[in-house]
N, C-alpha and C positions, 0 to 999 in steps of 0.2 A: 497588570500593568506595570506596577511598582517593581515588581521581580525582573521585569525585562530592562529597567532603567540603567542599572549598573553596566550591563552588556552593552547597551545603546551608547552610553557614555564613554566605556573603553574603547568601542570601534570608532568612535567619532574623534576622541581626544588622543588616541595613540600616535606617536611619531617614531621614527626609527631611531631617534637619539644617536647613541654611539655605535649602533650596528653597522658594519661596513656597507657601502652603498651597493657593492657588487652582489651582495647576499640577497637583496630584494629586487625583484623586477619593479619597474615603474607601476605596473597595473595591479600589484599585490599589497595589500594593506599589512601593517604589522600584526594586526589580529585579523583573523579570517574565519567566518562562521561556515561549517561544513553541515553535512546531514547528520544532526544528532550530536554535535560536539563542536567546540571552538579550538581553533589552532592559534597559539602565541608565536609568532616568529621573531620576537625581540630578543631571543637568547641564542645565537648561532654558535655552534661549536667552532673551534679553531682546527681540530683534527679531521680534515677532509681534503680530498683532491678531486681533479675532474676524471671521469671514466675514460677520457679521451686521451690516448696515447699517439695515435698515428692519423694521418690525413692520407685518404686513398683517392687516386685520381683515375677517372675511367673516361673512355669515350662512349656514346650510346649506340653506334653503329646503325643509327637510324636517323630519318629526318626528324624536324622539330615536333611535328604533330604527332607521330607515332612515339617518339621518345617520351613526351609528356603523357600519352595515353598509356604507355606500358609502365612507366614510373609510378603512375598514381593508380595503378591496378592492385590487385590482391596478391601478386606473387613476387615483385621485385620493386624495391624502391631505393632513393637515395636521399641524404639530406638536403642537397642543393643540386639544381639544374642550371648550368650556364648556357643560355640560349644562342640560337643563331637564326637569323641576325640579332645582334644585342640591341634591346630596345633601351632607351634613355629616359630618364625622368629628372628634371631639374639639372640637366647636364651630367648626370651620373649614370653609370650602367645599372641595369635592373636584373637582380638575380633572383630566380624563382626557389623559394624554400619549400620543400615537399615534406620534411619529417622535422620536428623540433630536435635540436641538438642533444637533448637529455634523453630521447628516445633511441632505440636500436633500429637503424634503418638495414634494409635486406640488400646490401650491394656487393658485399665481398664473397659470399658463398663459401665453399671449402677452401680455406685460406691459413696461411701460416707465415709468421715472421719471427725469427729468434726462437724464444721460448714460448711464444703465444700462438694459439691456435684460433679459429673463428673470429677473425678480426672484426666482424660486425660488432661484437661486445665492446670493442676498445677503440673504434675509429669513428671519423666523420667521412662519409662519402661524397665526392662531388662528380657528377655526371656531366660531361660536355659534348653538347650536341656535334658530332661529327660522324661522317659515314664510315670512316676507317679505310681498309683497302678496297681497291676496286675490283677484286676478285674473290670469290669465296675462299677463305682461309681463316682456320681457327686455331687456337692454341694447343689443341689435343691432336692436330696434324703433325706428322713426323717432322722434326726440325729440319731434317736434310731436304724436304720437299717445299720448295718456294714456287708458287703459281707463276708461269710466265706471264710476262707483261704487267708485273704488279707494281701498282702505283697507290700512294696514300694521300687521302684528302688533306690539304693543309689547314692549319689553324689561323683563322683571320686575327689581324693585330687588335681590333676592338675586343674580339671575344678573349683573348689572352689578358688583355689590360683588365677587364672585368674579373677574370679568373684570379689575378695576382692581387688585387684588391680584397677579395673575398678570402683568399687563401692566408694572405697576411694577417688579417683580422682573426681568422680560427687559430692560427699559430700563436699569435700573441695572447689570446685569452686563455688557451689550453697549454701554454708552454711546450709545445712541440718541437723537439730538436730537429734539425736539418735532415739528418739520417732516417728520420720516422716520416718523412714525405715520400709516399710510394706511389709506384703504378700498380694497377691490378695485376698486370703481369708479373711484378715482383712477388706478390704474395700468393700467385696461383700460376707459376711459369708453365705448367703442363697443360693448363686449360684455356689461359687467356693471353691476348696480345695487346690489349689497351692500356695506355692511350697511343700505343704504336711509335714507330720511329720518327714520324713527322712532328711529334710533340717536342715543344722548344723547351727542354729542361734547363738548358744553359741560361736562357733568358730569365727563366723563373729564378734561379739560383741568384743571378745578377740583381734581381728585384728583391731578394731577401726570402726567398722560397725554396727549400730543399738543398741537397748536397751537391758538390760539384768539387772535382779534385783541383789541385793547384798545377797549372802546366808545367813549372819548373820542376816539380816532384815526379810527374809523369815522365818528363824527359829523363829525369835521373834513373828511374827504374827501367825505363826502356832500354837504355843503354847497358844497365847492368844485366837485365835478363836477355838481351841479345848475345851477350857472352857466356851467360850461364843460365840456361833456360829453366823455368819452373817446372817441376814434374807434375803429372795431372792431379795426383793424391794431394799435394801441397796446394794446388790451385783450387780443388774441391774444399779443402780445409779453409781456404781464405774466403771462399764463397759463402761458407757456413758462418765464418766470423763476421761478415758483413750483415747476414740475417736470413739468408736462404736456408731452406730446409732440404738437405742432400745428404745421401750416404757417400762416406768417403771410401770409395771402392777402387780408386785408381784406373776406372775403365771409362771410356767415352761413351756411356749409354745414352738412352734418349732423356732421361731425366737430367743428366749433366748438360746435354746440349740445349734442352729446354732452358735450363737455367741460365747458362752462358748466353742464350739468345734474349732472354729477359734483360740480363745486365748489360748487353751490347745495345739493345734498342735504348735503354735508359742513358748510357753514358758514351756510347760509340756508334751512333745510328747510321753511319756510313757503311756498316758491315755488320751485319746480325745473323750470320749464318750459323751461329752457334758453335764454331770451332775455337779451341784454345790458341792463343797467339800471344806474342810478346807485348803488344800494345794492350790488350785486354788485362794481362797481368799487371803490366805497369800502372794503369788507371785503377785497378783493385787495390794494389798496395798503397798508392798514393791517397785513396779515400780511406783507407784503414788508418793510415798515419795521421791524417788530419781529423778525423771524426771518432775513431775508436781506437785511441792510443794503446791501451792495454792489450787488446787483441793483436795489434801490429806488433808490439814488441815481442810477444809470445812466438808469432810467425817468424820474425826477423831475428831472432836470437840464434 
């Protein structure tokens, strides 16, 4: 009994002292007894960082009940689910957390952005309950085939307000830069379409979530490229500089059209046929200038 006393006193008397408050969860003591050993949490290292570099947004392409059933099953998951309709508690929106942020959710699949592959390892995934298109259409379909009568389900204001609150909190805690807030279609353009052209990216940007070009710079580049259009190989190079994985071939192949479609759904949703044009180039150059200046200077030199 006496041999146990020092540990009991240690567990009871330990405080977090000078340990930064963000290191400890409120539920975790400074000293924690586990199976066969004791962990002392009072000496946190300074040399560490978040595993999270990206925030990836999806639509579920299902109703609320099926979305929750699928995302809590054994095959796919996300860290959060933004419900529809949005439930409120104490006048605040309720978000469903399905996977702890420290764990790897299975939401991104075969994905890549910049030099990183398999973005499940380095991202937080948010699924938004939304039925997507009213016609059967998936990202693997040829980019030049758009179903007739295609319409996209809108995102209600209350749902987007809830998403913005969640995304701003995640971005702040993990120091995610604006250009790393991505669509599923951005990181898998030949497979995915979500969250689709109805998603209000500009509204999110205005609320502090994600990237958006400055209109004045878009106008500048539109006038410039109207006089001297960007060749396809240079446009492919610029898409790669932004983060897409693409062969620079100078040919308008299916991969290039799918990548252009993803970019246009994100930044020019009124026309997402996956065709190169002056406005697409202008938006891309304005984004690079604003967020990735080194890459922009190499392209623009």
